[in-house]
OpenMM code with the backbone's topology and positions (N, CA, C; nanometers):
from openmm import Vec3, app, unit

residues = "MET LYS GLN GLU GLY LYS PRO LEU VAL TRP LEU ARG GLY GLU VAL LYS SER PRO PRO PHE SER GLU GLU ALA ARG ILE GLU ALA GLY VAL LEU LEU ARG GLN LEU GLN LEU GLY VAL LYS LEU TRP LEU PRO HIS SER ARG PRO MET PRO SER ILE GLY THR ARG CYS HIS GLU LEU ARG ILE ASN ASP VAL ALA ALA THR TRP ARG ILE ILE TYR ARG ILE ASP PRO ASP ALA ILE LEU ILE LEU ASP VAL PHE SER LYS LYS THR PRO HIS THR PRO GLN ASP VAL ILE GLU ASN CYS LYS ARG ARG LEU ARG GLN TYR ASP ALA VAL SER".split()
positions = [
    Vec3(-10.6518, 19.0847, 25.3682),
    Vec3(-10.5411, 19.0286, 25.2698),
    Vec3(-10.3864, 19.1634, 25.2796),
    Vec3(-10.2888, 19.0628, 25.3154),
    Vec3(-10.1476, 19.2428, 25.3136),
    Vec3(-10.1709, 19.1908, 25.1466),
    Vec3(-10.0830, 19.2698, 25.1295),
    Vec3(-10.0239, 19.2932, 24.9502),
    Vec3(-9.9017, 19.2686, 24.9709),
    Vec3(-9.8562, 19.1968, 24.9080),
    Vec3(-9.6975, 19.1671, 24.9460),
    Vec3(-9.5946, 19.2091, 24.8315),
    Vec3(-9.6866, 19.2067, 24.7064),
    Vec3(-9.5704, 19.3786, 24.6050),
    Vec3(-9.4673, 19.2179, 24.5549),
    Vec3(-9.3908, 19.2478, 24.4363),
    Vec3(-9.2631, 19.1999, 24.3415),
    Vec3(-9.1325, 19.2080, 24.4322),
    Vec3(-9.0380, 19.0631, 24.4646),
    Vec3(-8.9644, 19.0424, 24.5596),
    Vec3(-8.8890, 19.1853, 24.4483),
    Vec3(-8.7459, 19.2106, 24.5176),
    Vec3(-8.6845, 19.2639, 24.4272),
    Vec3(-8.5324, 19.1791, 24.4803),
    Vec3(-8.5006, 19.1500, 24.3407),
    Vec3(-8.3987, 19.1162, 24.2864),
    Vec3(-8.2571, 19.1843, 24.3304),
    Vec3(-8.1788, 19.1219, 24.4338),
    Vec3(-8.0153, 19.2312, 24.3859),
    Vec3(-7.9069, 19.1861, 24.2754),
    Vec3(-7.8306, 19.2211, 24.1918),
    Vec3(-7.7991, 19.1863, 24.1216),
    Vec3(-7.6232, 19.2043, 24.1767),
    Vec3(-7.6311, 19.3549, 24.3027),
    Vec3(-7.5248, 19.4020, 24.2822),
    Vec3(-7.5818, 19.5513, 24.3572),
    Vec3(-7.4855, 19.5353, 24.4288),
    Vec3(-7.4804, 19.6854, 24.5767),
    Vec3(-7.5590, 19.6118, 24.6989),
    Vec3(-7.5881, 19.7483, 24.8115),
    Vec3(-7.6553, 19.7511, 24.9196),
    Vec3(-7.7139, 19.8266, 24.9909),
    Vec3(-7.8168, 19.8248, 25.0121),
    Vec3(-7.8554, 19.9338, 25.1500),
    Vec3(-7.8217, 19.9958, 25.2528),
    Vec3(-7.7628, 20.0215, 25.2875),
    Vec3(-7.6819, 20.0065, 25.4528),
    Vec3(-7.6805, 20.1740, 25.4992),
    Vec3(-7.6279, 20.1376, 25.6279),
    Vec3(-7.5677, 20.2405, 25.7358),
    Vec3(-7.5196, 20.2026, 25.8042),
    Vec3(-7.3491, 20.2405, 25.7710),
    Vec3(-7.3644, 20.3387, 25.6737),
    Vec3(-7.3063, 20.2494, 25.5545),
    Vec3(-7.2441, 20.3287, 25.4198),
    Vec3(-7.2054, 20.4423, 25.3813),
    Vec3(-7.3782, 20.5313, 25.4509),
    Vec3(-7.4669, 20.4213, 25.3729),
    Vec3(-7.5714, 20.5696, 25.4312),
    Vec3(-7.6651, 20.5982, 25.5554),
    Vec3(-7.7512, 20.7521, 25.5073),
    Vec3(-7.7106, 20.7803, 25.6892),
    Vec3(-7.8865, 20.6599, 25.6630),
    Vec3(-7.8601, 20.7217, 25.8608),
    Vec3(-8.0636, 20.6798, 25.8814),
    Vec3(-8.1235, 20.6987, 25.8074),
    Vec3(-8.1651, 20.8074, 25.7333),
    Vec3(-8.2761, 20.8725, 25.7252),
    Vec3(-8.2473, 20.8418, 25.5711),
    Vec3(-8.0857, 20.8218, 25.4830),
    Vec3(-8.1885, 20.7961, 25.3515),
    Vec3(-8.1821, 20.6327, 25.2539),
    Vec3(-8.0965, 20.5530, 25.4233),
    Vec3(-8.1317, 20.4567, 25.3871),
    Vec3(-8.2680, 20.4496, 25.3929),
    Vec3(-8.3803, 20.5076, 25.4998),
    Vec3(-8.5162, 20.4585, 25.5319),
    Vec3(-8.5804, 20.5272, 25.3875),
    Vec3(-8.5278, 20.6316, 25.3047),
    Vec3(-8.6058, 20.6986, 25.2296),
    Vec3(-8.5788, 20.5889, 25.1300),
    Vec3(-8.4945, 20.5384, 25.1246),
    Vec3(-8.4128, 20.4136, 24.9063),
    Vec3(-8.5314, 20.2966, 25.0342),
    Vec3(-8.6159, 20.2537, 25.1160),
    Vec3(-8.6597, 20.1879, 25.1509),
    Vec3(-8.7412, 20.2129, 25.1485),
    Vec3(-8.8449, 20.2901, 25.1284),
    Vec3(-8.9617, 20.3503, 25.1505),
    Vec3(-8.9576, 20.3806, 24.9777),
    Vec3(-8.8963, 20.4232, 24.9371),
    Vec3(-8.9028, 20.4366, 24.7188),
    Vec3(-8.8834, 20.2198, 24.6767),
    Vec3(-8.8570, 20.1623, 24.7265),
    Vec3(-8.8165, 20.0457, 24.6867),
    Vec3(-8.9113, 19.9856, 24.7602),
    Vec3(-9.0354, 19.9809, 24.8525),
    Vec3(-9.0981, 19.9044, 24.8887),
    Vec3(-9.2488, 19.9903, 24.7475),
    Vec3(-9.2690, 20.1170, 24.7209),
    Vec3(-9.3389, 20.0945, 24.6671),
    Vec3(-9.3278, 20.0437, 24.5593),
    Vec3(-9.1686, 20.0743, 24.5125),
    Vec3(-9.2054, 20.0162, 24.3812),
    Vec3(-9.2496, 19.8043, 24.3674),
    Vec3(-9.2258, 19.8041, 24.4544),
    Vec3(-9.2673, 19.6901, 24.4698),
    Vec3(-9.3687, 19.6338, 24.4195),
    Vec3(-9.4856, 19.7663, 24.5057),
    Vec3(-9.6294, 19.7614, 24.4706),
    Vec3(-9.6970, 19.8162, 24.4203),
    Vec3(-9.5813, 19.8559, 24.2707),
    Vec3(-9.6025, 19.9202, 24.1602),
    Vec3(-9.6102, 20.0367, 24.1174),
    Vec3(-9.6355, 20.0961, 24.1791),
    Vec3(-9.6018, 20.2620, 24.2414),
    Vec3(-9.5186, 20.3174, 24.1369),
    Vec3(-9.5541, 20.3863, 24.0194),
    Vec3(-9.4405, 20.4896, 23.9154),
    Vec3(-9.4417, 20.5597, 24.0028),
    Vec3(-9.3043, 20.5411, 24.0072),
    Vec3(-9.2031, 20.6716, 23.9949),
    Vec3(-9.1220, 20.7594, 23.9253),
    Vec3(-9.1693, 20.8901, 23.9366),
    Vec3(-9.0308, 21.0075, 23.8557),
    Vec3(-8.9608, 21.1065, 23.9043),
    Vec3(-8.9387, 21.1627, 23.8580),
    Vec3(-8.9349, 21.2532, 23.9095),
    Vec3(-8.9486, 21.3758, 24.0185),
    Vec3(-8.9057, 21.3533, 24.1359),
    Vec3(-8.7856, 21.3764, 24.1709),
    Vec3(-8.6421, 21.2753, 24.2481),
    Vec3(-8.7699, 21.1010, 24.2141),
    Vec3(-8.7072, 21.0294, 24.2826),
    Vec3(-8.6819, 20.9434, 24.2070),
    Vec3(-8.7400, 20.9765, 24.0633),
    Vec3(-8.6841, 20.8997, 23.9599),
    Vec3(-8.7218, 20.8556, 23.8583),
    Vec3(-8.5446, 20.8676, 23.7413),
    Vec3(-8.5757, 20.8707, 23.6181),
    Vec3(-8.5731, 20.7499, 23.5235),
    Vec3(-8.6122, 20.7694, 23.4360),
    Vec3(-8.6357, 20.6486, 23.3569),
    Vec3(-8.4479, 20.6804, 23.2372),
    Vec3(-8.3759, 20.4998, 23.2421),
    Vec3(-8.2388, 20.5220, 23.1932),
    Vec3(-8.2390, 20.4187, 23.0920),
    Vec3(-8.3027, 20.5288, 22.9665),
    Vec3(-8.3302, 20.4152, 22.8973),
    Vec3(-8.0748, 20.3910, 22.7812),
    Vec3(-8.0551, 20.4630, 22.8243),
    Vec3(-7.9113, 20.3982, 22.7848),
    Vec3(-7.8300, 20.2191, 22.8306),
    Vec3(-7.9569, 20.2036, 22.9349),
    Vec3(-7.8539, 20.0900, 22.9588),
    Vec3(-7.9725, 19.9851, 22.9372),
    Vec3(-8.1570, 19.9872, 22.9011),
    Vec3(-8.2338, 19.9237, 22.8548),
    Vec3(-8.3337, 19.9670, 22.8797),
    Vec3(-8.4576, 19.9424, 22.8583),
    Vec3(-8.6152, 19.8848, 22.8288),
    Vec3(-8.6275, 19.9100, 23.0137),
    Vec3(-8.6958, 19.9502, 23.0816),
    Vec3(-8.7704, 19.9518, 23.1695),
    Vec3(-8.6949, 20.0050, 23.2946),
    Vec3(-8.5356, 20.0586, 23.2487),
    Vec3(-8.4560, 20.1071, 23.3632),
    Vec3(-8.4300, 20.2263, 23.4246),
    Vec3(-8.3924, 20.1876, 23.5637),
    Vec3(-8.4652, 20.3959, 23.5877),
    Vec3(-8.3572, 20.3972, 23.6674),
    Vec3(-8.3357, 20.5383, 23.7436),
    Vec3(-8.2527, 20.5634, 23.8353),
    Vec3(-8.3229, 20.6111, 23.9381),
    Vec3(-8.2822, 20.5898, 24.0983),
    Vec3(-8.3582, 20.6205, 24.2456),
    Vec3(-8.2215, 20.6927, 24.2307),
    Vec3(-8.3047, 20.8196, 24.3115),
    Vec3(-8.2270, 20.9523, 24.3129),
    Vec3(-8.2176, 20.9936, 24.5091),
    Vec3(-8.1688, 20.9551, 24.5078),
    Vec3(-8.1665, 20.9463, 24.7090),
    Vec3(-8.0379, 21.0751, 24.7613),
    Vec3(-8.0870, 21.1823, 24.8078),
    Vec3(-7.9203, 21.2562, 24.7931),
    Vec3(-7.9423, 21.2212, 25.0295),
    Vec3(-7.8696, 21.2380, 25.0077),
    Vec3(-7.8073, 21.1989, 25.1666),
    Vec3(-7.6993, 21.3401, 25.2221),
    Vec3(-7.6625, 21.3453, 25.3649),
    Vec3(-7.6057, 21.4407, 25.3620),
    Vec3(-7.4881, 21.4334, 25.3265),
    Vec3(-7.3789, 21.3563, 25.2934),
    Vec3(-7.2775, 21.3425, 25.2610),
    Vec3(-7.2147, 21.3126, 25.0641),
    Vec3(-7.3547, 21.2331, 25.0455),
    Vec3(-7.3179, 21.2025, 24.9340),
    Vec3(-7.5262, 21.2120, 24.8738),
    Vec3(-7.4972, 21.1606, 24.7515),
    Vec3(-7.5789, 21.1283, 24.6388),
    Vec3(-7.5877, 20.9916, 24.6137),
    Vec3(-7.6878, 20.8848, 24.6598),
    Vec3(-7.6919, 20.7433, 24.5656),
    Vec3(-7.7743, 20.7694, 24.4623),
    Vec3(-7.6968, 20.6439, 24.3863),
    Vec3(-7.8302, 20.6420, 24.2664),
    Vec3(-7.8231, 20.4848, 24.3027),
    Vec3(-7.9742, 20.4247, 24.3038),
    Vec3(-7.9887, 20.2867, 24.2542),
    Vec3(-8.0617, 20.2189, 24.1222),
    Vec3(-7.9755, 20.1906, 24.0519),
    Vec3(-8.0611, 20.1972, 23.9346),
    Vec3(-8.1305, 20.0448, 23.9163),
    Vec3(-8.2214, 20.0493, 23.8349),
    Vec3(-8.3139, 19.9120, 23.8778),
    Vec3(-8.3702, 19.9154, 23.7472),
    Vec3(-8.4556, 19.8038, 23.7084),
    Vec3(-8.6090, 19.7449, 23.5298),
    Vec3(-8.6060, 19.7212, 23.7140),
    Vec3(-8.7908, 19.7382, 23.6571),
    Vec3(-8.9479, 19.7197, 23.6839),
    Vec3(-8.9443, 19.5709, 23.5534),
    Vec3(-8.9975, 19.4396, 23.6579),
    Vec3(-9.0196, 19.3194, 23.5177),
    Vec3(-9.1272, 19.3196, 23.5656),
    Vec3(-9.2378, 19.1909, 23.4868),
    Vec3(-9.3313, 19.1919, 23.5330),
    Vec3(-9.3454, 19.1053, 23.7059),
    Vec3(-9.2033, 18.9974, 23.7075),
    Vec3(-9.2112, 18.9019, 23.7858),
    Vec3(-9.1521, 18.9572, 23.9883),
    Vec3(-9.0247, 19.1022, 23.8962),
    Vec3(-8.9442, 19.1621, 24.0458),
    Vec3(-8.9277, 19.2593, 23.9642),
    Vec3(-8.8574, 19.2831, 24.0717),
    Vec3(-8.7503, 19.4455, 24.0500),
    Vec3(-8.6593, 19.4559, 24.0916),
    Vec3(-8.5251, 19.4131, 23.9315),
    Vec3(-8.3756, 19.4040, 23.9424),
    Vec3(-8.3223, 19.5517, 23.9760),
    Vec3(-8.2541, 19.5023, 24.1148),
    Vec3(-8.1250, 19.5812, 24.1349),
    Vec3(-8.0456, 19.5618, 24.0939),
    Vec3(-8.0059, 19.6299, 23.9930),
    Vec3(-7.8771, 19.6615, 23.8722),
    Vec3(-7.7421, 19.7312, 23.9425),
    Vec3(-7.7485, 19.8063, 23.9718),
    Vec3(-7.5986, 19.8490, 24.0871),
    Vec3(-7.7065, 19.9805, 24.2378),
    Vec3(-7.5877, 20.0008, 24.3509),
    Vec3(-7.5777, 20.1182, 24.3698),
    Vec3(-7.4627, 20.1964, 24.3865),
    Vec3(-7.4301, 20.3170, 24.3987),
    Vec3(-7.3181, 20.4039, 24.3777),
    Vec3(-7.3295, 20.5339, 24.4440),
    Vec3(-7.2434, 20.6018, 24.4785),
    Vec3(-7.2665, 20.7524, 24.4723),
    Vec3(-7.1768, 20.8476, 24.3462),
    Vec3(-7.3080, 20.8898, 24.3301),
    Vec3(-7.3065, 20.9972, 24.2208),
    Vec3(-7.2541, 21.1016, 24.3033),
    Vec3(-7.0847, 21.1431, 24.1270),
    Vec3(-7.0048, 21.2647, 24.1960),
    Vec3(-7.0089, 21.2949, 24.0897),
    Vec3(-7.0786, 21.3004, 23.9852),
    Vec3(-7.0053, 21.3966, 23.8998),
    Vec3(-7.2268, 21.4224, 23.7958),
    Vec3(-7.2512, 21.5246, 23.7513),
    Vec3(-7.3881, 21.4850, 23.7166),
    Vec3(-7.4262, 21.4100, 23.5478),
    Vec3(-7.2776, 21.3346, 23.5397),
    Vec3(-7.3644, 21.2201, 23.4518),
    Vec3(-7.3608, 21.0376, 23.4957),
    Vec3(-7.4087, 20.9658, 23.4615),
    Vec3(-7.3677, 20.8249, 23.5397),
    Vec3(-7.3039, 20.8095, 23.4168),
    Vec3(-7.2167, 20.7378, 23.5265),
    Vec3(-7.0184, 20.6875, 23.5099),
    Vec3(-7.0696, 20.5857, 23.3629),
    Vec3(-6.9724, 20.6177, 23.3329),
    Vec3(-6.9889, 20.4578, 23.1432),
    Vec3(-6.9193, 20.3639, 23.1720),
    Vec3(-6.8600, 20.3492, 23.2929),
    Vec3(-6.8441, 20.2012, 23.3741),
    Vec3(-6.9563, 20.1136, 23.4512),
    Vec3(-7.0675, 20.1995, 23.5039),
    Vec3(-7.1635, 20.1531, 23.6186),
    Vec3(-7.2904, 20.1570, 23.4896),
    Vec3(-7.2969, 20.2396, 23.3014),
    Vec3(-7.3881, 20.1969, 23.2160),
    Vec3(-7.3196, 20.0194, 23.1682),
    Vec3(-7.1881, 20.0649, 23.1458),
    Vec3(-7.2028, 19.8824, 23.0672),
    Vec3(-7.2055, 19.7532, 23.2173),
    Vec3(-7.1438, 19.8048, 23.3408),
    Vec3(-7.2203, 19.6843, 23.4114),
    Vec3(-7.3517, 19.6322, 23.4124),
    Vec3(-7.3992, 19.7204, 23.4594),
    Vec3(-7.5717, 19.6943, 23.4328),
    Vec3(-7.5959, 19.6181, 23.3564),
    Vec3(-7.5868, 19.7053, 23.1757),
    Vec3(-7.5956, 19.5890, 23.0617),
    Vec3(-7.5978, 19.4340, 23.0663),
    Vec3(-7.4339, 19.4069, 23.1508),
    Vec3(-7.3595, 19.3183, 23.1039),
    Vec3(-7.4715, 19.2099, 23.2488),
    Vec3(-7.4371, 19.2619, 23.3647),
    Vec3(-7.5463, 19.2516, 23.4244),
    Vec3(-7.6476, 19.1773, 23.3664),
    Vec3(-7.7608, 19.2982, 23.2674),
    Vec3(-7.9268, 19.2290, 23.2912),
    Vec3(-7.8591, 19.1478, 23.1629),
    Vec3(-7.7955, 19.1281, 23.0748),
    Vec3(-7.8428, 19.0374, 22.9817),
    Vec3(-7.7657, 18.8304, 23.0600),
    Vec3(-7.6673, 18.8781, 23.1914),
    Vec3(-7.6476, 18.7643, 23.1821),
    Vec3(-7.7646, 18.6815, 23.2953),
    Vec3(-7.8356, 18.8298, 23.3472),
    Vec3(-7.9936, 18.7707, 23.3921),
    Vec3(-8.0564, 18.7585, 23.3106),
    Vec3(-8.0364, 18.7674, 23.2035),
    Vec3(-8.1763, 18.7426, 23.0743),
    Vec3(-8.0929, 18.5899, 23.0680),
    Vec3(-8.0250, 18.5801, 23.0307),
    Vec3(-7.9776, 18.4567, 22.9934),
    Vec3(-8.0021, 18.3386, 23.1105),
    Vec3(-8.0096, 18.3277, 23.2152),
    Vec3(-8.0783, 18.2342, 23.2528),
    Vec3(-8.2000, 18.2441, 23.3360),
    Vec3(-8.2574, 18.3913, 23.2794),
    Vec3(-8.3788, 18.3529, 23.3064),
    Vec3(-8.4602, 18.3170, 23.2698),
] * unit.nanometer
topology = app.Topology()
chain = topology.addChain("A")
for resn in residues:
    res = topology.addResidue(resn, chain)
    for name in ("N", "CA", "C"):
        topology.addAtom(name, app.Element.getBySymbol(name[0]), res)
């Protein structure tokens, strides 16, 4: 029997070529599939983001021309994708953090 895993719920963003290179898009797909199957990812691929909320993490995808981040939360029934963006500084921009928190509040209010 084929294992399905948790569904991805996209609240914001997408992973496509371009702007991702084909290699970065494939890497993102492999890492997201691992999350769906319940694999716990750690550095260098993922790190916790407690500033956004519990069970929130950041996938790190290094690309030729950019460093991509995929902010996600692991729920019991799904992997929520909160944002996809190109990171240009060492710190996650405050507006990204606030927007992710807002999306989670809205999602949790209707779930």
